[in-house]
N, C-alpha and C positions, 0 to 999 in steps of 0.2 A: 821684819827687822832688817837692818842693813848690816852687811858684813857676814861672816860665817855663822851658820846655824849650829855647827858642831866644831869644836876646837880641842885638839889634843896637843899639849905642849910639854915636850921632854918627858913623856910618860914612860915609867919603868915599872914592870911587875916581875918579881922574882919568885920562884918556887925553889927554896933552898939555894943551891949554887946556880941553878938554871935561870937565865933571864928570858922569860917568855916574850916580854916586850922590853926593848932596850933603847930608851931615849927617842921614842916615836913622837914626831911633831907633824900634825896633819890638820888642815882646815877644810871643811866641807861647806860649800855655798848652798843656799836654799834652792830647791828645784832640780838639783843635779842627781845623777845616777852614777855612783862610784863603786867599783869592784875592788875588794882586797883580794889579791891573787897570790897564791903561794902553795907550797906543799905542806904536808902534815908537819906540825911542829914549828911552822914559820912565825906563829904569834898572831895570826889574823883573827882567830876567834877570841882570844884573850883581849886583843885591842877592841874588838867590837863590844864585848861585854863591859868594858870600862865606861862605855857611853851610857848604858842604862843602869849602871850601878850594881850589876851582878858580879863584877870583879872590881876590887878597890886597889888602885895603884899604890905602889910603895913610894913613888916619887913622881913629881910632875903634876899637871893639872888637866882636868877634863871639864869643858864648859859646854852646855847645851842652852840654846836661846840666850847666850850671853851670861848665863848664871853657872857658878861652879856646881858640878854634880855632887861634890863632897858636902855641900851645904844644904842639900835637899833630901827629904825622906824618900827612901827607895820606892815604896808603893806609889807615892804621888808622882815621882819622876816617870815610873814605868807606865802609868796610865796615859802619859803624854807621848809615849813612843811605842809604835807597833813593833812586834818582834816575832819573826817566823823562823823556825829551825827545821832541820831535816826530819826529825822524829815526829813532828807535828804536835804531839802532846795533847790531843783532844781528850776530854774527860769521857771515859768509855760508858759511864752510866747515865750520861746526859745526852739528850737529842742534839742534832745539828743546831737547831734554833737556840737551845739553851747554851750550847758552847759559844755560839756567836754573841749571845747576850751577856756574857760574863762581864766584859768591860763596862758597857753601859750601866748595868745594875750596880757595879761597884762605884760608878760615878754618880749614882743617884738619879738616873733617868726615870721618867714616868713609864709605865707599862706600855701605853699606846705608842709612845715615841720609840721605845726599844723594839717593839714588834714591827714598826714601820721600817726601822733601820735594818733589821734582820731580812725583811723582804727585799729591801733595796740592795743589800749586799749580796744576797743569793743571785740576783740579776747581774750585778757588777762582775761577779766571779764566774758567771756562765754556768750556774747550777740550776736545775729545775726546781720550782717551788715545792714540789712534793717531797724533796729530801729533807725538808725542815723538821719533820717528825721522826726521822730515822736515827738510829744509833750509829756511831762511827764504824762499828764492825760491819755494817751493811753496805758500806761504801767502798769503792775502789781506792787504790793508793792516790791516784790523781785527784779524785773527788775529795779525799780527806785533806790533801794539801791545799785545795781551793778553799775548803772550810777554814783551814789554818790561816790563810791570807785574809779571809773575811773576818775572822775573829780579831786579827791584829788591826784591821781597819775600823772595827766597830765603833770605837770611841772617837773617831775622826782625828787621829794623830797626823801631824805634819811630817813626822820622821818615821821611816820604816827601816829596821835593822833585819837583815836576812842572813842566816848562817847555813850555807849549803842547802838552800830551801828546796831544790829540785833534784838533789843528788841521788835519792833512792828510787827515782822514777825511771821507767823505760824511756828510751831515746825519743820516741814519738810524743809521748805524753809530756816529757820534759821540755821539748821544743815548743809545744803548743802552750804550755803553762807559762814558760818564760816570755813568749811573745805577748800573751794575754796580760801578764803582770806589767810588762813594759808599757802597754797601752793604758793600764790603770795608773801607772806612775805619771804619765803625761796628763791624763784626764783629771786626776785629783791633785795635780801640782805637788806631788810628794817629793821629799828628799830621801833617796834610797841609798843605803850603804850595804852592799852584799858581799859576803865572804864566799869564795869559791876556789877550788883547785883546778877547775876546768877552764882551759885557755879559750876554747871556742865560746863558752858561755860569757866570759868576761868581754871578749872582743865584740860579740854580737849584741849584748844587752847594755853595756855601760858606756857612759860618756867619757869616763876617766878610769884609768887602771892604776892602782898602787900595788906594786910588786913587793912582797915581803920575804925575808929569809932570816931565820934565827933572831926574830924580834926586831929586825931593822928594816927600814925602807930602802929598797934597791933602785926603784924607779917610780915616777909619778908623771904620767902623760896620757894623752888621748890614745885610743886604740890605733888610729892611723899613724901617729908618730912612733909608737913602739914597733909597729910592723916595718917601719923604714929602717930600723936598726937601733942598737943601743950599745954603749961602750962596755957595760958589764956583761961578761960572758954568760952568767946565769940567766939574766934577762933575755939575752939574745937567743939562748937555747930554748927558753920557753916560747918565744915568738916564732922560732923556726919550726916548732912542732906542728902547728896547724897547716903551715905551708907544705911541709913534707907529706902530711897526710892527704892534703888536697891533691898533690901531684900524684901520689900513689893511686888514689881513686880515679883520677883522670886517665892514668895509664891503663887501669883495669877496664874502664869504660871504652877507651879507644881500642884496646886489644880485643874486646868482645864485639866490636862493631862489625 
């Protein structure tokens, strides 16, 4: 399609007197990797969930592939959009292969086609073939998250929504999985929208960063542009954090030399 693949126009979502999302307008172009960055309560997860119909806005419009989300049945919409979140949410009584196959089965794929897709996805997310028959409890946290990514990709969506996908992992695993997912994003020509509160993660993975606070957009720019400075002091403070941390690490390294 030409033009944005995801569009939010003046979107508002309130919970009582609290505006979780307050007049958000955002357009996401196909093939881009965008990070929604902000602290807890900034509205980024609520905004993300309006895209796959898990949250219904009180005002404004959300469009996916040029069609209003409000006019499409939720299950049909969500089969076209991959969704990965921090808790993974694998079915504990189902094997890895069965978890990955959920989307294709719901879409009516043939057994042979589904089995081939499971094998392909295990390779894509760098998991050995033998994990296919294991239950999620037998896997490490990083392996379970890779299965979650595979399951989200199973029905071949063009859009991936990711809500703090690597937040519960140790730093080494988190870095490796982030880099691996970024390669998948490029390889499969995905459009990725990722919620994170981690400034390093947003800077290193995304093409574009949207900073949110109290349901509103504070900034929308490339990582490089944001690192050069921003007029809003809240955005500036966020961008100064990784620089200060890097300087402290450098000082420690030089002091220990």
